[in-house]
C-alpha positions as CSV (number, residue, x, y, z in Angstrom):
1,M,0.0,0.0,0.0
2,A,1.4,3.4,-1.0
3,R,2.3,5.7,1.8
4,P,0.4,9.0,1.9
5,W,2.4,12.2,1.4
6,R,2.2,14.2,4.6
7,I,3.1,17.9,4.2
8,E,3.6,19.4,7.6
9,F,4.5,23.0,8.6
10,E,3.6,25.5,11.3
11,G,0.2,27.0,10.9
12,A,-1.0,24.3,8.4
13,L,-4.8,23.6,8.2
14,Y,-6.1,20.1,7.7
15,H,-9.3,18.1,7.3
16,L,-8.7,14.7,8.8
17,L,-10.6,11.4,8.7
18,A,-10.0,8.2,10.5
19,R,-12.2,5.1,10.0
20,G,-12.6,2.0,12.0
21,N,-10.8,-1.2,10.9
22,E,-12.9,-2.9,8.2
23,R,-15.3,0.0,8.8
24,R,-16.3,-1.4,12.2
25,D,-17.4,0.9,15.0
26,I,-14.8,2.9,16.9
27,V,-17.2,3.6,19.8
28,S,-19.6,1.3,21.6
29,D,-21.4,3.7,23.9
30,D,-21.3,7.2,25.2
31,L,-18.5,6.4,27.6
32,D,-16.3,5.6,24.6
33,R,-17.4,8.8,22.9
34,R,-16.4,10.8,26.0
35,R,-13.1,8.9,26.2
36,L,-12.3,9.7,22.6
37,L,-13.0,13.4,23.1
38,E,-10.9,13.4,26.3
39,T,-8.0,11.8,24.3
40,L,-8.5,14.3,21.5
41,G,-8.2,17.1,24.1
42,E,-5.0,15.6,25.5
43,A,-3.5,15.4,22.0
44,A,-4.4,19.0,21.3
45,E,-2.6,20.1,24.5
46,R,0.4,17.8,24.2
47,F,1.1,18.5,20.5
48,A,-0.1,22.2,20.3
49,V,-2.8,21.3,17.8
50,E,-5.8,23.6,17.5
51,I,-9.1,21.6,17.1
52,L,-11.4,23.8,15.0
53,A,-14.3,21.3,14.5
54,Y,-15.0,17.7,15.1
55,V,-17.7,15.0,14.8
56,I,-17.6,11.5,16.2
57,M,-19.6,9.0,14.1
58,P,-20.1,5.3,15.0
59,N,-17.3,4.0,12.7
60,H,-15.2,7.1,12.0
61,Y,-14.4,10.7,13.0
62,H,-13.7,13.9,11.2
63,L,-11.5,16.7,12.5
64,L,-10.6,20.2,11.3
65,V,-7.3,21.3,12.8
66,R,-4.5,23.8,12.6
67,T,-1.0,22.7,13.7
68,R,1.2,25.2,15.6
69,Q,4.2,22.9,14.9
70,A,5.1,20.7,12.0
71,N,3.9,17.6,13.8
72,L,0.6,16.3,12.4
73,S,1.7,12.7,12.0
74,R,3.1,12.5,15.5
75,A,-0.1,13.9,17.0
76,M,-2.4,11.7,15.0
77,H,-0.3,8.6,15.7
78,W,-0.4,9.3,19.5
79,L,-4.2,10.0,19.3
80,G,-4.9,6.7,17.5
81,T,-2.6,4.6,19.5
82,T,-3.7,6.0,22.9
83,Y,-7.4,5.8,22.2
84,T,-7.1,2.2,20.8
85,Q,-5.2,1.1,24.0
86,R,-8.0,2.7,26.2
87,Y,-10.8,1.2,24.1
88,N,-9.2,-2.3,24.0
89,R,-8.5,-2.2,27.8
90,R,-12.1,-1.3,28.5
91,H,-13.6,-3.9,26.1
92,S,-11.1,-6.7,26.8
93,R,-10.0,-6.9,23.2
94,S,-6.7,-6.6,21.2
95,G,-5.6,-5.6,17.8
96,H,-6.2,-2.6,15.5
97,L,-9.2,-0.4,16.0
98,F,-8.5,2.0,13.1
99,Q,-8.2,1.2,9.4
100,G,-4.6,1.9,8.4
101,R,-3.4,5.5,8.2
102,F,-5.6,8.4,8.8
103,K,-6.6,10.4,5.7
104,S,-5.7,14.1,5.5
105,L,-6.4,17.1,3.2
106,L,-4.2,20.1,3.4
107,V,-6.5,23.1,3.3
108,E,-5.4,26.3,1.6
109,N,-6.8,29.0,3.9
110,D,-9.7,29.9,6.1
111,D,-11.9,30.6,3.1
112,Y,-12.5,26.8,3.0
113,L,-12.8,26.3,6.8
114,L,-16.4,27.5,7.1
115,R,-17.6,25.2,4.4
116,L,-15.6,22.3,5.8
117,S,-17.1,22.8,9.2
118,F,-20.6,22.6,7.7
119,Y,-19.6,19.4,6.0
120,I,-18.2,17.9,9.2
121,H,-21.2,19.0,11.3
122,R,-23.8,17.7,8.8
123,N,-22.4,14.1,8.9
124,P,-25.0,12.9,11.4
125,L,-27.8,14.4,9.3
126,R,-26.6,12.7,6.1
127,A,-26.3,9.4,8.0
128,G,-29.8,9.6,9.2
129,L,-28.8,9.6,12.9
130,V,-30.8,12.7,13.7
131,S,-33.3,15.0,12.0
132,R,-31.8,18.2,13.6
133,L,-28.1,18.9,13.9
134,A,-28.7,20.3,17.4
135,D,-29.9,16.9,18.5
136,Y,-26.5,15.3,18.0
137,P,-24.2,15.8,21.0
138,W,-21.0,14.3,19.6
139,S,-19.9,17.1,17.4
140,S,-18.8,20.7,17.8
141,Y,-22.0,22.0,16.1
142,R,-23.7,23.3,19.2
143,A,-20.7,25.3,20.1
144,Y,-20.8,27.0,16.7
145,A,-24.6,27.3,16.4
146,Y,-25.5,28.2,20.0
147,G,-22.3,29.0,21.8
148,R,-22.6,26.2,24.3
149,G,-21.2,22.8,25.1
150,A,-17.7,23.6,23.8
151,P,-14.8,21.6,25.3
152,A,-12.1,23.9,26.7
153,W,-9.8,22.9,23.9
154,L,-12.1,23.7,21.0
155,E,-11.1,26.7,19.0
156,T,-14.1,28.4,17.4
157,G,-12.8,31.9,16.9
158,L,-11.2,31.5,13.5
159,I,-14.3,30.3,11.8
160,L,-16.9,32.4,13.7
161,A,-14.7,35.5,12.8
162,R,-16.1,35.0,9.2
163,F,-19.4,36.5,10.5
164,S,-19.4,40.2,11.2
165,G,-23.0,40.4,12.4
166,V,-24.2,40.9,16.0
167,D,-24.9,37.2,16.5
168,P,-22.3,34.9,14.8
169,H,-23.9,31.8,16.3
170,R,-27.3,32.5,14.7
171,S,-25.6,33.3,11.4
172,Y,-23.7,30.1,11.5
173,R,-26.7,27.9,12.1
174,E,-28.7,29.7,9.4
175,M,-26.0,29.0,6.9
176,A,-25.6,25.4,8.1
177,R,-29.3,24.7,7.2
178,V,-28.9,25.5,3.6
179,Y,-25.3,24.2,3.1
180,A,-26.4,20.9,1.5
181,K,-26.4,22.4,-1.9
182,E,-22.8,23.5,-1.6
183,E,-21.2,20.2,-0.6
184,V,-20.5,18.9,-4.1
185,R,-18.9,22.2,-5.1
186,L,-16.5,22.0,-2.2
187,W,-15.0,18.8,-3.3
188,E,-14.4,20.1,-6.8
189,D,-11.3,21.9,-5.4
190,V,-9.6,18.8,-4.1
191,R,-6.3,18.4,-5.9
192,H,-4.5,15.1,-6.3
193,G,-6.3,13.6,-3.3
194,M,-4.1,15.6,-0.8
195,A,-5.0,19.3,-1.0
196,L,-8.1,21.4,-0.9
197,G,-7.6,24.7,-2.7
198,T,-6.7,26.5,-5.9
199,R,-4.1,25.4,-8.5
200,E,-1.9,28.2,-7.2
201,F,-1.9,26.6,-3.8
202,V,-0.7,23.3,-5.3
203,E,2.1,25.3,-7.1
204,R,3.2,26.8,-3.8
205,L,3.3,23.3,-2.2
206,R,5.3,22.1,-5.1
207,S,7.8,24.9,-4.7
208,A,8.1,24.5,-1.0
209,H,8.0,20.8,-0.5
210,L,9.3,19.0,-3.6
211,S,12.8,20.5,-3.9
212,G,14.3,17.3,-2.5
213,G,13.0,15.1,-5.3
214,I,10.2,12.5,-5.6
215,E,9.9,9.4,-3.5
216,P,8.5,6.6,-5.7
217,E,6.3,5.1,-3.0
218,K,4.4,8.4,-2.7
219,P,2.4,8.8,-6.0
220,Q,0.8,12.0,-4.8
221,Q,4.2,13.7,-5.1
222,R,4.5,12.7,-8.8
223,A,1.0,13.9,-9.4
224,V,1.7,17.3,-7.8
225,A,5.1,17.6,-9.5
226,G,3.7,16.9,-13.0
227,S,0.6,18.9,-12.7
228,L,2.2,22.1,-13.8
229,G,2.5,20.7,-17.4
230,V,5.5,20.2,-19.7
231,E,4.8,23.4,-21.6
232,A,5.4,25.5,-18.5
233,Y,8.8,23.9,-17.9
234,V,9.8,24.3,-21.5
235,G,8.8,27.9,-21.2
236,R,11.1,28.4,-18.2
237,A,14.0,26.7,-20.2
238,R,13.3,29.0,-23.2
239,A,13.6,32.1,-20.9
240,F,16.7,30.7,-19.2
241,F,18.6,29.9,-22.5
242,G,17.1,32.9,-24.4
243,W,15.7,30.6,-27.1
244,D,13.5,32.0,-29.9
245,E,10.0,30.6,-29.3
246,G,9.6,29.8,-33.0
247,G,13.0,28.2,-33.2
248,L,11.9,25.4,-30.8
249,K,9.6,24.0,-33.4
250,R,12.4,23.3,-35.8
251,G,12.8,20.0,-34.0
252,R,15.3,17.8,-35.8
253,R,16.7,20.7,-37.8
254,L,18.4,22.3,-34.8
255,R,22.2,22.3,-34.8
256,G,25.1,23.1,-32.6
257,R,24.6,24.7,-29.2
258,A,20.9,25.1,-29.7
259,K,20.4,21.4,-30.3
260,E,22.6,20.5,-27.3
261,E,20.7,22.8,-25.0
262,R,17.4,21.4,-26.3
263,D,18.5,17.8,-25.8
264,L,19.7,18.6,-22.3
265,V,16.2,19.9,-21.5
266,V,14.7,16.8,-23.0
267,Y,16.9,14.7,-20.9
268,W,16.1,16.7,-17.7
269,L,12.3,16.4,-18.3
270,W,12.6,12.7,-19.1
271,N,14.7,12.0,-16.0
272,T,12.1,13.5,-13.7
273,G,9.7,10.6,-14.6
274,W,6.8,13.0,-14.7
275,F,6.1,13.1,-18.4
276,K,5.8,10.6,-21.3
277,N,8.1,11.0,-24.3
278,E,5.2,12.2,-26.5
279,E,4.4,14.9,-23.9
280,I,7.9,16.1,-23.8
281,G,8.2,16.3,-27.6
282,V,5.1,18.3,-28.3
283,P,6.4,21.8,-27.4
284,L,9.8,21.0,-28.8
285,G,8.6,19.8,-32.2
286,L,9.8,16.3,-31.6
287,G,8.1,12.9,-31.8
288,G,8.4,10.2,-29.2
289,S,11.2,8.4,-31.0
290,A,13.2,11.6,-31.4
291,V,12.9,12.2,-27.7
292,S,14.2,8.7,-27.0
293,H,17.2,9.3,-29.3
294,A,18.0,12.7,-27.6
295,V,17.8,11.0,-24.1
296,R,20.2,8.2,-25.2
297,S,22.6,10.6,-26.6
298,M,22.6,12.9,-23.6
299,R,23.0,10.0,-21.2
300,R,26.2,8.9,-22.9
301,R,27.6,12.4,-22.7
302,I,26.4,13.7,-19.3
303,G,28.8,11.7,-17.2
304,S,32.0,12.8,-18.9
305,E,31.4,16.4,-20.2
306,T,31.8,19.0,-17.5
307,H,30.0,21.8,-19.3
308,L,26.9,19.7,-19.7
309,Q,26.9,18.8,-16.0
310,Q,27.2,22.5,-15.2
311,K,24.3,23.4,-17.5
312,L,22.2,20.6,-15.9
313,E,22.9,22.0,-12.4
314,A,21.9,25.5,-13.7
315,L,18.6,24.0,-15.1
316,N,17.9,22.3,-11.8
317,S,18.2,25.7,-10.1
318,Q,15.8,27.2,-12.6
319,F,13.3,24.4,-12.4
320,T,12.5,24.7,-8.7
321,I,9.5,22.5,-8.1
């Protein structure tokens, strides 16, 4: 099973989901639910994690959090392990309680937080557990909608600050009632299964967190790295080398230094593993077989010709991903 790519930094926002093993229940009664909330509060304090919203369902839970430190994986591992130990001890059982690793979506900014909180709080309604959100005691909805029942560790200020009216709680519950129509639109902004936000947000993640290369066991990294498109990378190379845009389309007819630089870019793009030969060739006026030929030629030369190694290093500095 491929490992998920966890991007962690101070001030990061996440939507988190953990399911029961084989989709079985993670709580058996209200005492378990209280125990899970207590453990969540301990995790928030121990790892400096702000819990912005939550819901505990029979076989899974959702969280909306902000990390003050780059420690999401540590915090979630402690939460899952500690609650599992407490649950197993109480119910005289052993083994896993949760299904593999928790799922996470890195959230771009607080523009998405309000909609995510509605989605989280409406879970019991969608599941048919209640007919009114206010009747479900195992979420943070009442704290947002009525200003009561909030655990000491729940942070509601960031989301309620979106309402400038006299009564933010009333505004929140009024919006929550009509939010069902917006849920589909929210998930349209999920990028590569690991981020919720704009394409510009993914580009910032690429620039900040992929400079060290791609780990093969993390396919999300390859998806993020390649999502910019080969044309954009060729455009950067054109600016770096001072190529004439029309000249790139001469393909096989390039000679001398122009051909060498073009083939070096072909080799660099091929070596990333992000693009197919045909994709690399389109903006350069080459077919797939010509790309293969350029790669073979450059592979033979790159190890022994110092000036090519230097140019490749310069390219790497320009192609910051």
